[in-house]
LOSE-761837 format. One record per residue: residue in three letters; z, y negated, x negated of N, C-alpha, C, O in turn. Coordinates in steps of 0.2 Angstrom, whole numbers, plus 5000, padded with zeros to 4 digits. Each point is the difference from the previous one (the first is absolute). Layout:
BEGIN
AlaZYXZYXZYXZYX
...
This chain:
BEGIN
Met474751325079500049985008500649965001500650014998
Thr499349935005500649955002500350035006499750025005
Thr501049984994500450035006500449945003500450015005
Gly499549934993500449945003500649994997500250034995
Pro500249925008500649984997500650055001499950055004
Lys500649944992500550055000500350015007500249955003
Arg500050114999500250015007500849995000500350024995
Pro500049965010500750005000500350075000499750045002
Ser500949964995500350074999500350025006500150065000
Ser500049905005500350035007499649965005499749954999
Phe500450075007499749975006500550025006500350055000
Ser499649915005500450015006499549995006499649955001
Ile500450105004499749995006500550015006499750005006
Gly500949994993500550005005500150075004500250005005
Gly499650054992500150075003499450025004499649965003
Asp500350114997499450035004500249995008500650015001
Leu498949965003500249995006499950065005500149995006
Val499650064991499950065005500350064996499950014994
Pro500550035009500350064997499550044996499550025003
Thr500750014991499650044996499850065004499450025000
Trp501050025004499850065003499549985005499650055001
Met500449905002499549985005499349994997499550025003
Thr500549944991499449994997499750074997499450005000
Leu501050044998499850074998499650035005499550044999
Leu500849965007499750045006499349975001499550035002
Arg500549904998499449975002499450014994499550015002
Lys500749994992499550014995499850085001499450014999
Thr501050035002499850075002499550005005499550045000
Arg500649935006499650005005499349974999499550035002
Val500549924993499349974998499750054996499450015002
Leu500950024994499650054996499850065004499450034999
Ala501049995006499850065004499449985004499650045001
Thr500449905002499549975004499350004996499550025003
Thr500549954991499449994996499850074998499450025001
Ser501050034997499850074998499750035006499550044999
Ala500849965007499850035006499349985002499550045001
Arg500349904998499349975002499650024994499450015001
Ser500850004993499650014994499750075001499550024996
Val500750035008499850065001499750025007499850055001
Ala500249905003499850015007499349985001499750015006
Val499949964990499349985001499550044997500150034995
Gln499449985009499450044998499549954996500049945001
Pro499750094994499649964995499349985003499550014997
Ser500649955009499449975003500149935001500549985002
Thr499049984997500149925002500149995007500549965001
Glu499250085003500149985007500850025002500349965004
Asp499950094994500750025001500549954997500549995003
Phe499449994991500449954997500049945004500649975002
Val498850005000500049945004500450015007500349965002
Ala499550105001500450015007500750014999500449975004
His499950064991500750004999500349934999500549985003
Ser499149984993500349934998500049965007500549975001
Val499050045003500049965006500650025005500349965003
Arg499850104997500550035004500749984998500549985004
Ile499650024989500749974997500149935002500549985002
Ala498949984997500149935001500149985007500449965002
Asp499350085003500149995007500750015002500349975004
Ala499950094993500750025002500549954998500549995003
Ala499449994991500549954997500049935004500649985001
Ala498950005002499949945004500550015006500249955003
Gly499850114999500450015007500750024999500450005004
Arg499850004989500850014999500449945001499749944998
Arg500950065004500449945001500449984994500049944998
Leu500350114999500449984994499650004994499550034998
Leu500749924998499649984993500050064996499550014997
Asp501150025002500050064995499650065002499750034996
Gln500249975011499550055002499349984999499550044999
Lys500349905002499449974998499850024992499550014999
Ile501049974997499950014993499850074998499750014995
Leu500650045009499850074998499250015000499850044996
Ala499949925007499250005000499849984993499550034998
Leu500849934999499849984993500050064996499550014996
Trp501050035004500150064996499550055002499850044995
Glu500149975011499650055003499249984997499750054998
Leu500149895003499449984997499950014993499550024998
Glu501049964998500050014993499950084998499650014996
Gly500850035007499950074999499350035002499850044997
Leu500049935009499350035002499549984995499550044999
Ala500549894999499549984995500050044994499550024997
Phe501149995001500150044993499750075001499650024995
Ala500550015010499750075001499350005001499650044997
Phe500149915007499349995001499649994993499550034998
Phe500849924998499649984994500150054995499650004995
Glu500950035005500150054995499550065000499850034996
Arg500049985011499550065001499349975001499650045001
Cys500349905000499349975002499650014994500149984994
Asp499350055007499550014995499449955000499550004996
Asp500649945008499549955000500249944996500449965002
Glu499450044992500249954995499849935001500249964997
Met499350035008499849945001500249975007499849955003
Leu500750095000500349985006500449934999500449994995
Arg499549965010500349944999500549995006499750015006
Ile500949974993500550005006499749955005500250015006
Gly499549944992499849955005499450025005499949975005
Asp499850094993499550035004500250045006499650035004
Leu501149994996500250055004500249985007500150045005
Gly500049894996500249985007500850015001500150015006
Leu500349994989500750015001500349945004499849954999
Pro500850065004500349955003500349954994500250034995
Pro499749915006500249954994500750014998500150004994
Glu500450025011500750014998500150064995500550004997
Ala499050045003500050064996499949984992500150044996
Gly499649915003499849984993500550014995499850034995
Pro500749935005500550004994500350084999499950024994
Pro500350015011500350074998499450054998500150044996
Val499349955007499550044998499849994993499850054996
His500249895001499949984993500550034996499850024994
Cys500849985008500550044996499950074999500050034995
Gly499850005011499850075000499450024995500050054997
Ile499549905003499450014996500250004993499850054996
Ala500749915002500249994993500450074998499950024994
Met500550005010500350064999499650064999500050044995
Ala499449975009499550054999499749994994499850054996
Glu499949895002499649994994500450024994499750024995
Val501049965005500450024994500050074999500050034995
Leu500150015011500050074999499450034998500050054996
Ile499449925006499450034998499849984992499850044997
His500349905002499849974993500649994995499849984994
Gly500850035008500549994996500149924999499849965004
Phe500550034990500149934999499549974995500149964995
Asp499350065007499449974996499849935003499750005005
Ala500549954992500049935003499349985002499949975005
Asp499650044990499349985001499850045006499649975005
Arg500550094996499750045005500349985007499750005005
Leu501049994995500349985006499749935002499949995006
Leu500149964990499749945002499350005002499849975005
Asp499850074992499350025003500050025007499649985004
Arg500850074997500150035007500249955005499850005005
Phe500749964993500249955005499549955001499949975006
Glu499750014989499449965002499550025005499749975004
Val500250104996499650035004500350015007499749985005
Val500950054995500350025007500349955004500049995006
Thr500449964990500549965004499749935003499449984997
Asp500949995007499849945003500349954994500650004999
Pro499049954998500349964995500649965002500449994996
Ala499649995010500649965002500650045000500649975000
Leu499450105001500650045000500050044994500550054999
Thr499149954996500150034993500649994997500350054997
Pro500149905003500649994998500550055002500550024996
Phe499550015010500450055003499950064996500450044999
Ala499049984999499850064996500349994993500350054997
Ile499549895000500349994993500750015000500350034995
Glu500149945010500750005000500350075001500550024997
Thr499150035006500250065001499950054994500450054999
Val499249934996499950034994500749994996500250044997
Gly500149905004500649994997500650045003500450034996
Leu499549985010500550055003499950074997500550044999
Met498949985000499950074998500250004992500250064998
Leu499749894999500350004993500750015000500350044995
Ala500149935009500750015001500250085002500450034998
Val499249995007500150075002499950054995500450054999
Tyr499149944996499950054995500349984993499950034995
Glu500649935006500449984994500450064998500350045004
Arg499849984990500450064997500749985000500450014995
Asp499949985011500749995001500350065003499650055002
Leu501049955000500350055003499750025007499950065001
Leu499949895003499750025006499350034999499850045004
Gly499849934991499450024999500050074998499550045002
Val500949984993500150074998500250055006499750055000
Ala500749935004500350045006499450015004499950055003
Thr499749904999499450005004499550054998499750045003
Ser500249964990499550044997500250075001499650055001
Leu501149974997500250075001500050025007499850065001
Leu500449905004499950025007499350015002499950045004
Gly499649924993499350015002499850074997499650035004
Arg500649994990499850064998500250065004499750065000
Ile500949945003500250055004499849995008500350045004
Gly499449914997499749995007500549975005499850005006
Val500749974992500549975004499749935003500049985005
Val499649984990499749945002499350004997499850044996
Arg499849925007499350004998500049954994500249945000
His499650084994500049964994499450024995499950064999
Thr499749895000499450024995500249974993500149954999
Pro499950104996500249984994499549954997499450015000
Leu500849944997499649954997500349974993500650004999
Arg498949994997500349974993500049925001499549975001
Arg501250014999500149935001500049964993500450024996
Pro499249935003500049964994500649965000500349985005
Pro499950004989500549954999499949945004499449985001
Leu501049995003499949945004499649944996499649975003
Arg500750024991499749944997499250024998499649955001
Ser500350114998499350024998499649995006499449985000
Phe500850045006499649995006499949935002499449985001
Leu501149984998499949935002499549974995499649965003
Glu500450064991499549974995499350025002499549974997
Ser500450085007499350025002499849975006499450025002
Val501049945002499749975006500149924999500349984995
Pro499349985009500049934999500749985001500450025004
Arg499849924993500749985000500249975007500650015002
Asp498949975002500249985007500250065004500249985006
His499750084992500250065004500750014998500350045004
Trp500049944991500750024998500549985005500450055002
Pro499649905001500549985005500050055006500550025003
Tyr498950004999499950055006500350074998500350035004
Ile499549994990500350064997500850005000500350055002
Ala499949894996500849995000500350015007500550035001
His499149945004500350005006500050075003500550025003
Gly499050024996499950075002500650044996500350045003
Tyr499849954991500550034996500749995003500450045001
Gly499749905001500649985003500150035007500650025002
Arg498949995002500050035006500250074999500450035004
Ala499450014991500250074999500750004998500450055001
Leu499849904995500750004998500550005005500550035000
Tyr499449945006500450005005500150075003500550025002
Phe499050024998500050075002500450044995500350055002
Lys499649944992500350044994500749994999500350044998
Gln500049905004500749994999500450015006499749995006
Leu500950024994500450015005500249945004500150005006
Ser499949944991500249945003499549954998499750004995
Leu500449945009499649944999500249974993499649994996
Ala501150015003500249974993499750044994499849984995
Gly500250095006499850044995499249994999499850004994
Ala499849995011499349994999499949934997499649994996
Leu500849965006499949934997500250014992499749974996
Arg500850065003500250014992499450034997499949984994
Ser499850085009499550034996499449955000499650014994
Ala500349955011499449964999500149954995499549984996
Arg501149995002500249964995499950034993500049964995
Arg500150105005500050044993499250014998499950024994
Gln499649975010499450024998499749954995499849945002
Glu500150084992499949954995499249985000499949944998
Asp499750105005499349985000499749975007499449995001
Leu501150005003499849975007500449935001500650004998
Ala499049965006500449945001500550015005499950045005
Val500749934994500650015004499949995007500150035005
Glu499649904997500049985007499550045004500250025005
Ala499250004992499650045003500250075002499950035005
Thr500550004990500350075001500549995006500150055004
Val500349904995500649995006499649995006500350035005
Arg499249944996499649995006499950075003500050015006
Gly499750034990499950075002500650035003499950045006
Val500649964991500750035002500249975007500150045005
Ala499849894995500349975006499550015006500250015006
Ala499150004993499550015005500250075003500050015006
Ala500150044990500250075002500650005004500150035005
Tyr500449934993500750005003499949975007500350025005
Thr499349934995499949965007499750055005500150005006
Leu499450034991499650055005500350065002500050015006
Ile500450024989500450065002500549985005500250055004
Asn500149904995500649985004499949955006500449955001
Ser499050065002499849955005500450005006500149955004
Arg500350104997500450015006500649944999500249985006
Glu500050014988500549954999499749934997500349974996
Leu499150025006499649944997500449945000500049964995
Gly500350025010500449945000500550004995500149944997
Arg500350115002500550014994499650004994500349964995
Val499250075004499750014994499749934997500049994994
Leu499849975011499749944997500549954998499949944998
Ser500850085003500549954997500150024993500449964996
Leu499350095001500150024993499749944995499549985002
Arg500950014993499749954995500350014994500550034999
Gly499249954996500250014993500449944998500049955003
Ser500350054991500449944997499549954998499550014997
Gln500749935003499749944998499950004992499649974997
Ser500950065000500050014993499550054997499950004994
Asp499850045011499550044998499449995004499850045005
Pro499849914994499449985004499550055001499650015005
Glu500350044990499550055000500150055005499650025004
Thr501050004996500250055005500149975007499750035005
Ala500549914996500149965006499349995003499850015006
Gly499749974990499349985002499750075002499650005005
Gly500550054991499750065002500250035006499650035004
Ile501149974998500250025006499749965006499850045005
Glu500249904995499749965005499250015001499850015005
Gly499950004989499350015000499850075003499550005003
Gly500950054995499950065003500150015007499650035004
Met500949944998500149995008499449975003499850035005
Met500049924992499449965003499450055001499650005005
Asn500250034989499550055000500050055006499550015004
Thr501150024997500150045006499949975007499750035004
Leu500649914996500049975007499349985002499850005005
Val499849974990499349985001499650075002499649995005
Leu500550064991499750065002500150025007499650025004
Leu501149984998500250035007499749955005499750025005
Glu500449914994499749965005499350005001499749995006
Trp499950024989499350015000499850065003499550005004
Thr500850054995499850075003500250005007499750035004
Phe500949954998500350005007500249935002500649985000
Pro498949985002500149935002500649995005500050045005
Gly500549924993500549995004500650044999500549995004
Cys499550064992500550054999500649974997500650035001
Leu499449914996500649974997500349955005500549974998
Ser499250025007500349945005500750025003500349955003
Ser499950114997500650025004500550044996500350045002
Ile499749944991500550044996500749975001500149945000
Asp500350105001500749985001500449994994499850024994
Gly500749935006500549994995499749964994500250014994
Val499249955007499749974995500449944998500249965004
Thr499950034989500349944998499549944999499450015002
Asp500849934997499649944999499550024995499449985001
Arg500850054993499550024995499550055002499449994999
Gly500850065005499650055003499549975004499450025000
Ala500849935004499649975005499449964996499450005003
Arg500849974992499549964996499550054997499449995000
Leu500850074997499650054997499550025006499450014998
Ile500950015008499550035005499549945002499450025001
Gly500849925000499649955002499449994995499449995002
Glu500850014991499549994995499550065000499450004999
Ala500950065002499650065000499550005006499450024999
Ala500849965007499650005006499449954999499550015002
Glu500749934995499449964998499550024995499450005002
Leu500850044993499650034995499650055004499350014998
Ala501050045006499650055003499549975005499450035000
Asp500849925004499649975005499449974996499450015003
Ser500749964992499449974996499550054997499449995001
Ala500950064997499650064997499650035006499450014999
Arg500950005007499650025005499449965003499550025001
Arg500749914999499549955002499450004995499449995002
Arg500750024992499550004995499650074999499650014996
Gly500750045008499750075000500150034994499750044997
Arg500949955000500250034994500650045001500449995005
Gly499850064990500650045000500649964997499949944998
Pro500750095003500649964997499950004993499850054996
Gln500449895001500050004993500750034997500549995002
Leu499350054992500650024997500149964994499650004995
Val501049975004500249954995500450044995500650025002
Pro499250004992500450044996500549964996500450034996
């Protein structure tokens, strides 16, 4: 498997722009929100749709961006719980009448559920995505398989989570995770960047700092660096939306174009998602630099174009 050009031995991002303790609290809140919703839904289609509509309506009425974003995690956890327990194998997400803004997080939840049901059987997962998902949003499901591969990696956090699951402290389903290279070789090559993006998204949760997550992304021998860094940066931007103006000033070194390109690309993925989901939400962000204003302007144009065409936000891996 080709891994690309030799990576620089060091890199610089000019320091983390959000204190580590603050990001840890925010990551914990995300996990708690997703977990709470994952046990709150009854296994009926009507209940799932009704819950989704209420969450979307509540988010639309919230003033602060970080409060709106909580709805994304709630919808993800809700979909995870519903599809893990749903016994209708021919159910199609497009037939349910969900609010359009629920689409991306629901597809993430679908992927989490399907992995827990079928493990990392690539053929079975792709068959299920073909049945269940909206083809325009299937990339969000494929990307989340990459996140699950990172979650089930046999590293220190993976082992600790498994042990905590055995004693009932956290919810954890034991799965046999294949080697990353083996899994990649079992799916089409055009899926690899999405898997790398999802893997990078998980790395931001697994590492204490942004710099640590970026270093880990650059060490992944079987994943494209830029796509993995995009995932890290996308998660960083979403988690720290309260300081969005400051976050958007983050940039990599010109001597390391893969990391620099990944950081900007990941920020754009999150900005497009937010502007598509909550139109106008980026128009009043405080403390935005000229570069940040450029990114927001480009994201708004892409989101508006997608809405006019009746399509969801594009995920660029």
